C-alpha positions in Angstrom: 110.3 68.2 91.0 113.9 69.8 91.6 112.7 73.6 91.7 109.9 75.7 92.9 108.5 78.8 91.9 107.6 81.6 94.1 103.7 82.7 94.6 102.8 78.8 93.9 101.5 76.5 96.5 102.9 72.6 96.6 102.1 69.3 98.7 104.8 67.9 100.7 104.5 64.6 102.3 107.1 63.8 105.0 107.2 61.0 107.0 107.5 63.2 110.3 106.9 67.1 111.3 109.6 68.9 110.1 111.2 72.1 108.6 111.3 72.9 104.5 113.2 76.1 103.4 111.5 78.5 101.4 113.3 81.6 99.3 111.5 84.9 100.3 110.7 87.5 98.0 109.3 90.7 98.6 105.4 91.4 97.6 103.1 92.9 96.8 102.4 90.2 93.9 99.7 89.9 91.7 98.5 86.6 90.3 96.8 85.4 87.2 95.1 82.4 87.6 93.5 79.8 85.4 90.1 78.3 85.1 89.7 76.4 88.2 91.4 75.5 91.2 94.6 77.5 91.8 97.4 76.5 94.6 98.9 79.6 95.9 101.7 80.1 98.4 102.9 82.8 100.5 106.6 83.8 99.4 107.2 86.7 101.8 108.7 86.2 105.2 106.0 88.1 106.9 102.2 87.5 107.0 100.2 88.6 103.1 97.0 89.8 102.9 95.0 88.0 100.0 92.9 90.2 98.0 90.6 88.6 95.7 87.9 89.2 92.6 84.5 89.7 94.2 82.7 86.5 94.9 86.4 84.5 95.3 87.4 82.9 98.4 91.0 81.3 99.7 90.9 78.1 101.5 93.3 76.7 103.7 94.3 73.1 105.5 93.5 73.7 109.3 96.0 70.9 110.4 94.2 70.9 114.2 90.6 70.9 113.1 90.9 68.8 110.0 89.6 70.6 107.7 89.7 73.8 105.4 89.1 77.3 106.1 88.4 80.4 104.4 91.5 83.0 104.9 91.9 86.6 104.1 95.9 86.2 105.3 98.6 83.4 104.6 101.2 83.4 107.1 104.9 83.1 105.5 105.6 79.9 103.5 101.8 79.1 103.8 99.6 78.0 100.8 95.9 78.0 99.8 93.6 76.9 97.1 91.6 79.8 94.9 88.8 78.8 92.6 88.7 81.1 90.0 87.9 81.9 86.5 90.7 82.4 83.5 92.2 85.6 83.5 91.1 86.5 87.0 93.5 88.5 89.1 94.7 88.1 93.2 97.4 89.9 95.1 99.6 89.0 97.7 100.1 92.2 100.4 102.5 92.4 103.2 100.3 92.6 106.6 102.7 94.6 107.5 
């Protein structure tokens, strides 16, 4: 992959901890999801509140605990998985 798109989440395998630059955008931003699991990302410089359809959850990986956790706020540059139906929408809104 040579380019990344705002609001999408990505897996990045590295040999050691390192900073990965992201290009900040502004929000709020509404995403239309596809059927199944969607990997989203916060492209803002501030935390983002995740507004989901009723009954849906966002899950981010907690490296300290070694497991996924349900989240409602994503720090800048962090991603989360959301399982959704085709055409469902979620909105990322600046928390600050």
